[in-house]
N, C-alpha and C positions, 0 to 999 in steps of 0.2 A: 605489532599487535598479535597476540596469540589467537589463532582461530582453530576451532575444532574442525577436523577434516570433514569434508562432505561425505554423507553416507546415504545409502538407499535402503529402504525397508522393503521386504517382500514377505508375503504370507502364503503358505500353501493351504488351499482350501479345495477339497475334493480333487486333488491332483492338479489344480491350476495355480500358477504363480501370479499373484496380484501385486503389481508394482505400486509403490508410493513415491511421491515426489521427493527430490533431494532437498536437503537443508544445509545451510551454512550457518553455524551457530557461533556467536561470540559469547564468551563466558558471562553469565548473568551477574550484573552488579547492582541491580535495582534495590533500593531500600524499601522495606515494607511501608506502605501507606494506604490510605483509602483509595488512592489511584492505582494500586497494584492490579485492579481488575479491569484496567483500561489499556487499550492498545491503539496507537496511531498507525494505520495501515497505509503505506506509501506505495502507490501503484505506478510503476514504469517511469521513475525519475532517471531516465537513461539518456545518453547523449543524442540519440536519434531525435528525441523531442526537445531536450533542454538546451542543447549547445549549438553554437554556430558551426555549420558543416554537417550537422545531423540531417538525415534524409527527410525528416518530417518537421524540422525546426521552423522553417519559414511558414509552414501551414499553421502552426500553433502560436508562434511568437506574438502576433497582434493580441490574441486573447490573454496570453501570459502577461503582457505589458499592461493591458487594460485593468487587470486586477492586482498587479504586483504579486503574482502567484508565488514566485520563488522566494521572495523576501518573506512573505507570509508563512510559507511552509517551513522555512528555516527557523523562524521564531517559534512555530508550533513544536517542532521536534526538539528544539533546545529546551523549551519549557517542559515538555513531556519527560525528558530525561531527568531534569532537575527535580521534578515533582513526583517521581515514582511511577510514571506510566511507561509502558513498553513501546518501542518503536520497531515496526515490522516493515521490511522492504520486500516488495513483490515485483521483481523484474520479469520481462518476457524475453524469450530467445528461441531461435530455431537452428537446426543443423544446417550445414552447407547445402545450398540449393533448395532449402526450405522443403525438404522431402516430406515433412509431417503435414503440410498443407496440400490437400487434394482438390479443394473446391475451386471453381472457375469464376466465382462471382463474390461480391461482398468485400469487406474490409481486409480479411486475411488474404484473399487473392491479390489485393492491391499491395499488401505488405510483401508478399512473395514476388510479385512483379518488380517491385522496387528494390528487392534485396535487403530489406531493412531488418534490423535486430538479429543479425547472424551471430551465433555464438562464437566467442573468441575475438570479435572485432571491437574496435573503439566504440562504434555506435551502440552496441549492446551493453556496454559498461554503465554502471550507475555513475551519474555525473559527479564530478569532484566535490561540489558543494554539499551533496547528499551522501558522501562517503559514510558507510555504516560505522558507528562507533561501538566501543565495548558496551555490552548490554543489549545491543540491537540484535535482531534476528533477520536473516536473509532467507526467504523461502524461494527455492528453485523449482523448476518444472512447469512454469506457466507457459503454455503454448496456445492458449485461446483467450477468449474475452474475459471469462470469470476468474477471479483470483483464487477461487476454491476448486474449480472443476478438475484440473489436472495436477493439483498440488495437495500437500497435507497441511494447508493453512488452518483448516478447522481443527485438526489434531494439535497443532502448535498452540493455538489460542486456548483450547480446552485444557491442555496440559499445564498451561500457565494461569489457569483459573480466570481467564478473561471473559468478562460479561459485556463490556462496552467497547465498541470499535468506532473510531473516527477515521473516515476515509478521505484521501486526497490523492491527486495525481492526474493521469492521462488515460484515455480521453474521457471527459466527464459524461458524455452521452454514449459511451461504449463500454470500456473495461471498468470504469468506476461504477457506472450504473449497474452493470451486470453483477459485479461483486456486491454492490449494495443490496440488490434484490435477493441474492442468495443468503447474505448475512441476515437479512430480515426474516427470511423463511426458516433459517436455522435457529432463530430465537435470540440473536444478539440484539442488544440495545444499540441501534445504528445511528451515528451522527455523520453528516457529510459536510465538510468544510468548504463552503461555497466560494471563498476567495482563494482557495488552494487547489483549484481544479481548472483544467483548460480543455477546449475543444478546437476544431479546425476553423471555427469562426466565433466571434463574440455572440452572434445571434443564436448559434447552436447551443452555446453554453447557457445563455439566458433562458432559452426554451426549456432545456433540461432542468435547470434549477427551479424555474417557476412551475412547470407542469408535472414533472416526474419525481423529483427528489423527495417531495413531501409525502408521497405515497409509501415510501419505503424507508424513510429516515427522518431524523430531525435536522433541519437546516441551520447551520451555525457558521458565522465567520470565525476566522482563526482566533481573533482576540476574545471572542465570546467563549470559545472552547478553553482557552488558556485561563480565563476568569473562572470557569467552572473547576478546573484543576486546582487553582489556587484556593478557592473557597473550600473544596473538599480537604485539602491539605491543612488549611487553618483549623477546620473542625477536628481533624485527627490530632493535630498538635495540641489543641486546647484540652482534649480528652487525655492525652498523654501527660500533660502538665498537671491535670487534676489528680490523676492516680499517683503521680510522683509526690504530690504535696502531703 
């Protein structure tokens, strides 16, 4: 698969260099449709979470199994590609020794202590089942909780005229919710796929879905989101056939 080389943007403003997050781009292959304004944003589908042997897999696996999270997610991204929506991957990674994490408390301190998501390791790789396909975009540079904060995810979405974002991934009460809040404040139409997210306990996931998600997004199951995509595509196809007649 041809991949455009990773690049880093910088801008000189009043003598200061402002770094932007790196991107890994696959050549766009999406067909124009009513779903071209929609992106599925897949947060941290990496081996540390998804795969046996991952440092955090045992913590999240009961929640993943309870909802069928991986199966649901794979169905969503497959449908999204077929129906003209964009798939965006937002992994997290840290340099050796996690030198970018200075805090002594909280979840990032725990990540550092456990040596998780170290760049260049198997644990930090996107899992095999979620391997990016042609037309997908991989946004690099995530080193914190929010998918927007240290990356140019917002720029990528706006350059592709994305208005609707559907969020899925890990952890639903941490990085997913943080990304959700920012997307909401940035003016995106935010949907969160409730059976395509996981936390370190079933109870934590249920609490986030019930009490928090509805404040910043529309809650949908994967099949409901796919149904929306199909309905929009049917409208587009009917209009296209009308004008061809």
